[in-house]
Wavefront OBJ file of the C-alpha trace (Angstrom):
o trace
v 0.096 -0.392 0.365
v 1.111 3.671 -0.898
v 1.809 6.153 1.853
v 1.036 9.251 1.871
v 2.879 12.481 1.046
v 4.987 14.012 4.149
v 2.855 16.999 4.895
v 6.169 18.711 4.562
v 5.075 19.245 0.726
v 1.964 21.284 1.460
v 2.033 23.194 4.113
v 3.043 27.007 2.940
v 1.480 28.632 0.763
v 1.875 31.987 -1.329
v -1.235 33.131 -3.708
v -4.213 32.123 -3.793
v -6.146 28.763 -5.254
v -6.750 26.949 -8.371
v -10.171 26.666 -8.463
v -12.920 25.580 -10.897
v -15.048 28.557 -9.809
v -12.310 30.845 -10.428
v -10.706 29.647 -13.711
v -10.982 31.090 -16.804
v -12.972 28.792 -18.962
v -14.741 26.457 -15.265
v -14.134 23.638 -16.364
v -15.037 21.172 -12.984
v -12.857 18.230 -13.957
v -9.770 20.331 -11.897
v -11.736 20.272 -8.497
v -13.114 16.718 -9.205
v -11.826 13.768 -6.521
v -9.751 13.652 -3.023
v -11.452 12.605 0.285
v -14.142 13.889 2.318
v -12.901 16.050 5.591
v -11.728 13.767 8.615
v -13.205 15.838 10.958
v -17.051 16.340 10.659
v -17.201 18.312 14.704
v -15.508 21.537 15.202
v -17.012 22.514 18.919
v -16.756 20.857 22.059
v -18.225 20.934 25.840
v -21.167 23.434 27.304
v -22.233 25.232 24.404
v -25.542 25.955 27.260
v -22.753 29.234 28.259
v -22.201 31.826 25.963
v -18.714 32.425 25.538
v -18.943 36.449 27.163
v -19.860 34.333 30.807
v -16.192 31.463 30.901
v -14.309 33.496 33.618
v -11.671 33.576 30.564
v -11.045 32.258 27.280
v -7.510 30.541 26.395
v -6.604 30.109 22.179
v -3.774 28.294 20.156
v -2.513 31.433 18.594
v -0.466 30.004 14.709
v 3.029 31.960 13.960
v 3.209 31.411 10.871
v 1.115 31.062 7.024
v 0.212 27.277 6.564
v -2.022 24.522 5.212
v -2.868 22.799 8.023
v -4.714 18.942 6.668
v -8.655 18.129 7.935
v -6.538 14.940 10.136
v -4.324 17.327 11.857
v -7.887 18.936 12.641
v -9.746 15.703 13.369
v -6.633 15.070 15.983
v -6.799 18.832 17.454
v -9.919 18.451 18.378
v -9.610 14.691 19.741
v -6.248 15.590 22.028
v -7.874 18.349 23.759
v -11.721 17.637 23.640
v -11.603 13.659 24.853
v -8.829 14.519 27.231
v -11.021 17.837 28.506
v -14.391 15.942 29.001
v -12.462 13.479 31.367
v -10.289 15.615 33.096
v -12.603 18.116 34.376
v -16.061 17.101 32.407
v -17.775 18.263 29.924
v -19.793 21.085 31.823
v -16.964 22.899 33.154
v -15.202 24.219 29.458
v -16.100 24.992 26.257
v -13.845 24.456 22.459
v -14.658 24.979 19.415
v -11.883 24.321 16.290
v -12.292 27.870 13.808
v -10.572 26.752 10.344
v -12.191 24.811 7.743
v -11.102 23.007 5.747
v -11.722 23.711 2.391
v -8.992 23.465 -0.113
v -8.116 20.805 -2.407
v -4.320 19.508 -2.352
v -3.114 17.571 -5.197
v -0.844 15.335 -5.360
v 1.081 13.844 -8.508
v 1.747 9.800 -8.665
v 4.536 8.267 -10.292
v 4.719 5.240 -10.469
v 8.410 2.946 -8.580
v 7.544 -0.345 -10.087
v 10.687 -1.673 -13.175
v 9.533 -0.539 -16.645
v 7.518 2.553 -14.792
v 9.632 5.788 -17.784
v 7.231 4.262 -20.439
v 3.398 4.409 -18.783
v 3.814 7.682 -17.159
v 4.297 10.068 -18.111
v 5.917 12.058 -15.842
v 6.070 15.940 -14.934
v 3.489 16.315 -18.664
v 0.185 15.766 -16.888
v 1.947 17.303 -13.476
v -1.153 18.979 -12.285
v -2.779 16.244 -10.505
v -5.223 14.423 -8.627
v -6.925 16.033 -5.421
v -6.164 13.410 -2.377
v -7.919 15.767 -0.117
v -8.492 18.992 1.805
v -7.016 20.939 3.873
v -7.595 24.631 6.159
v -5.098 28.058 4.741
v -4.439 29.975 7.852
v -2.612 33.069 8.694
v 0.088 34.197 10.331
v -1.764 35.825 14.087
v -4.702 33.830 13.583
v -6.377 31.610 16.274
v -7.047 28.453 15.425
v -8.870 27.182 18.526
v -10.563 28.841 21.999
v -11.755 27.194 25.336
v -13.652 28.165 27.195
v -13.447 27.519 31.018
v -12.689 28.643 34.633
v -8.560 29.913 36.540
v -9.056 26.532 38.194
v -8.920 24.693 34.997
v -6.269 26.219 33.319
v -3.374 24.131 33.860
v -4.893 21.337 32.103
v -6.429 23.348 28.940
v -2.319 25.187 28.655
v -1.129 21.503 28.787
v -3.941 19.875 26.156
v -2.717 23.189 23.340
v 0.402 22.075 24.691
v -0.024 18.706 22.686
v -2.238 19.820 19.952
v 0.688 22.435 18.919
v 2.453 19.268 18.227
v 0.139 18.470 16.083
v 0.435 22.012 13.914
v 2.924 22.250 10.668
v 4.197 25.527 12.875
v 4.932 27.388 15.625
v 2.398 27.771 17.851
v 1.229 30.120 20.976
v -1.143 29.473 23.666
v -2.478 32.711 24.610
v -5.349 35.132 26.611
v -8.683 36.365 24.721
v -11.364 36.997 27.241
v -10.758 37.388 30.521
v -14.071 38.588 33.646
v -11.336 40.345 35.597
v -7.818 42.094 35.964
v -7.332 39.919 38.542
v -8.199 36.769 36.868
v -5.734 38.332 33.380
v -3.080 38.305 35.939
v -3.245 35.030 37.272
v -3.763 32.771 34.088
v 0.261 34.183 33.162
v -0.622 34.374 29.710
v -0.311 36.554 27.129
v -2.675 38.935 25.947
v -4.120 38.710 22.455
v -7.126 40.973 19.736
v -7.313 37.897 17.748
v -10.117 40.615 15.444
v -6.414 43.056 15.185
v -4.105 39.903 15.590
v -1.648 41.742 17.759
v -1.073 41.300 20.942
v -2.059 43.696 23.642
v 0.532 45.238 25.983
v -0.331 45.170 29.473
v 1.226 49.177 30.306
v -1.101 50.306 27.120
v -4.223 48.575 29.183
v -3.088 49.719 32.570
v -2.596 53.525 30.839
v -6.510 52.625 28.636
v -7.617 51.599 32.337
v -6.274 54.906 34.325
v -7.332 57.567 31.503
v -11.488 55.721 32.377
l 1 2 3 4 5 6 7 8 9 10 11 12 13 14 15 16 17 18 19 20 21 22 23 24 25 26 27 28 29 30 31 32 33 34 35 36 37 38 39 40 41 42 43 44 45 46 47 48 49 50 51 52 53 54 55 56 57 58 59 60 61 62 63 64 65 66 67 68 69 70 71 72 73 74 75 76 77 78 79 80 81 82 83 84 85 86 87 88 89 90 91 92 93 94 95 96 97 98 99 100 101 102 103 104 105 106 107 108 109 110 111 112 113 114 115 116 117 118 119 120 121 122 123 124 125 126 127 128 129 130 131 132 133 134 135 136 137 138 139 140 141 142 143 144 145 146 147 148 149 150 151 152 153 154 155 156 157 158 159 160 161 162 163 164 165 166 167 168 169 170 171 172 173 174 175 176 177 178 179 180 181 182 183 184 185 186 187 188 189 190 191 192 193 194 195 196 197 198 199 200 201 202 203 204 205 206 207 208 209 210 211 212
């Protein structure tokens, strides 16, 4: 059985994807094939509690522009959701995976047996066939976030550390939301604005509160 190519062949992207909707002649055969997305559920925990009602919201931020396969997203969901449900209980957290794998990645299969040079076409038809789907994420984007109480922050930090190992770039655990300034101090995480994709310094935050 043929093995899959290493993800380092697909992790980088620098331009917009080639899709049949954006091509000049709308040839649908360019977008055929490929397996279905491995991740089917993007949330976990207690969905009845709004995000604003949790004491803190911790997120996992990526530092590079990469593509993440649907297999990796499913591995992240299982690594975080199953452990939190077992350790702290399903009603004590809320979890979600943000990126959606819509982009198909292709592979130009090459035959490796004897006499393959008389069978395959080499690079003459190098567009390849769709072999799976992945999500395109930009640098500074938050991949997943977890809403918990402060007493369970150590467990969440450890599970986000495990989830970062399944992403093909360096990641950072950040604080996205907090209820009181005391929770911000005790969390011990950098405060991050996921909409503007920049870190908020505590000095500027303190000066703004002093003006108010």
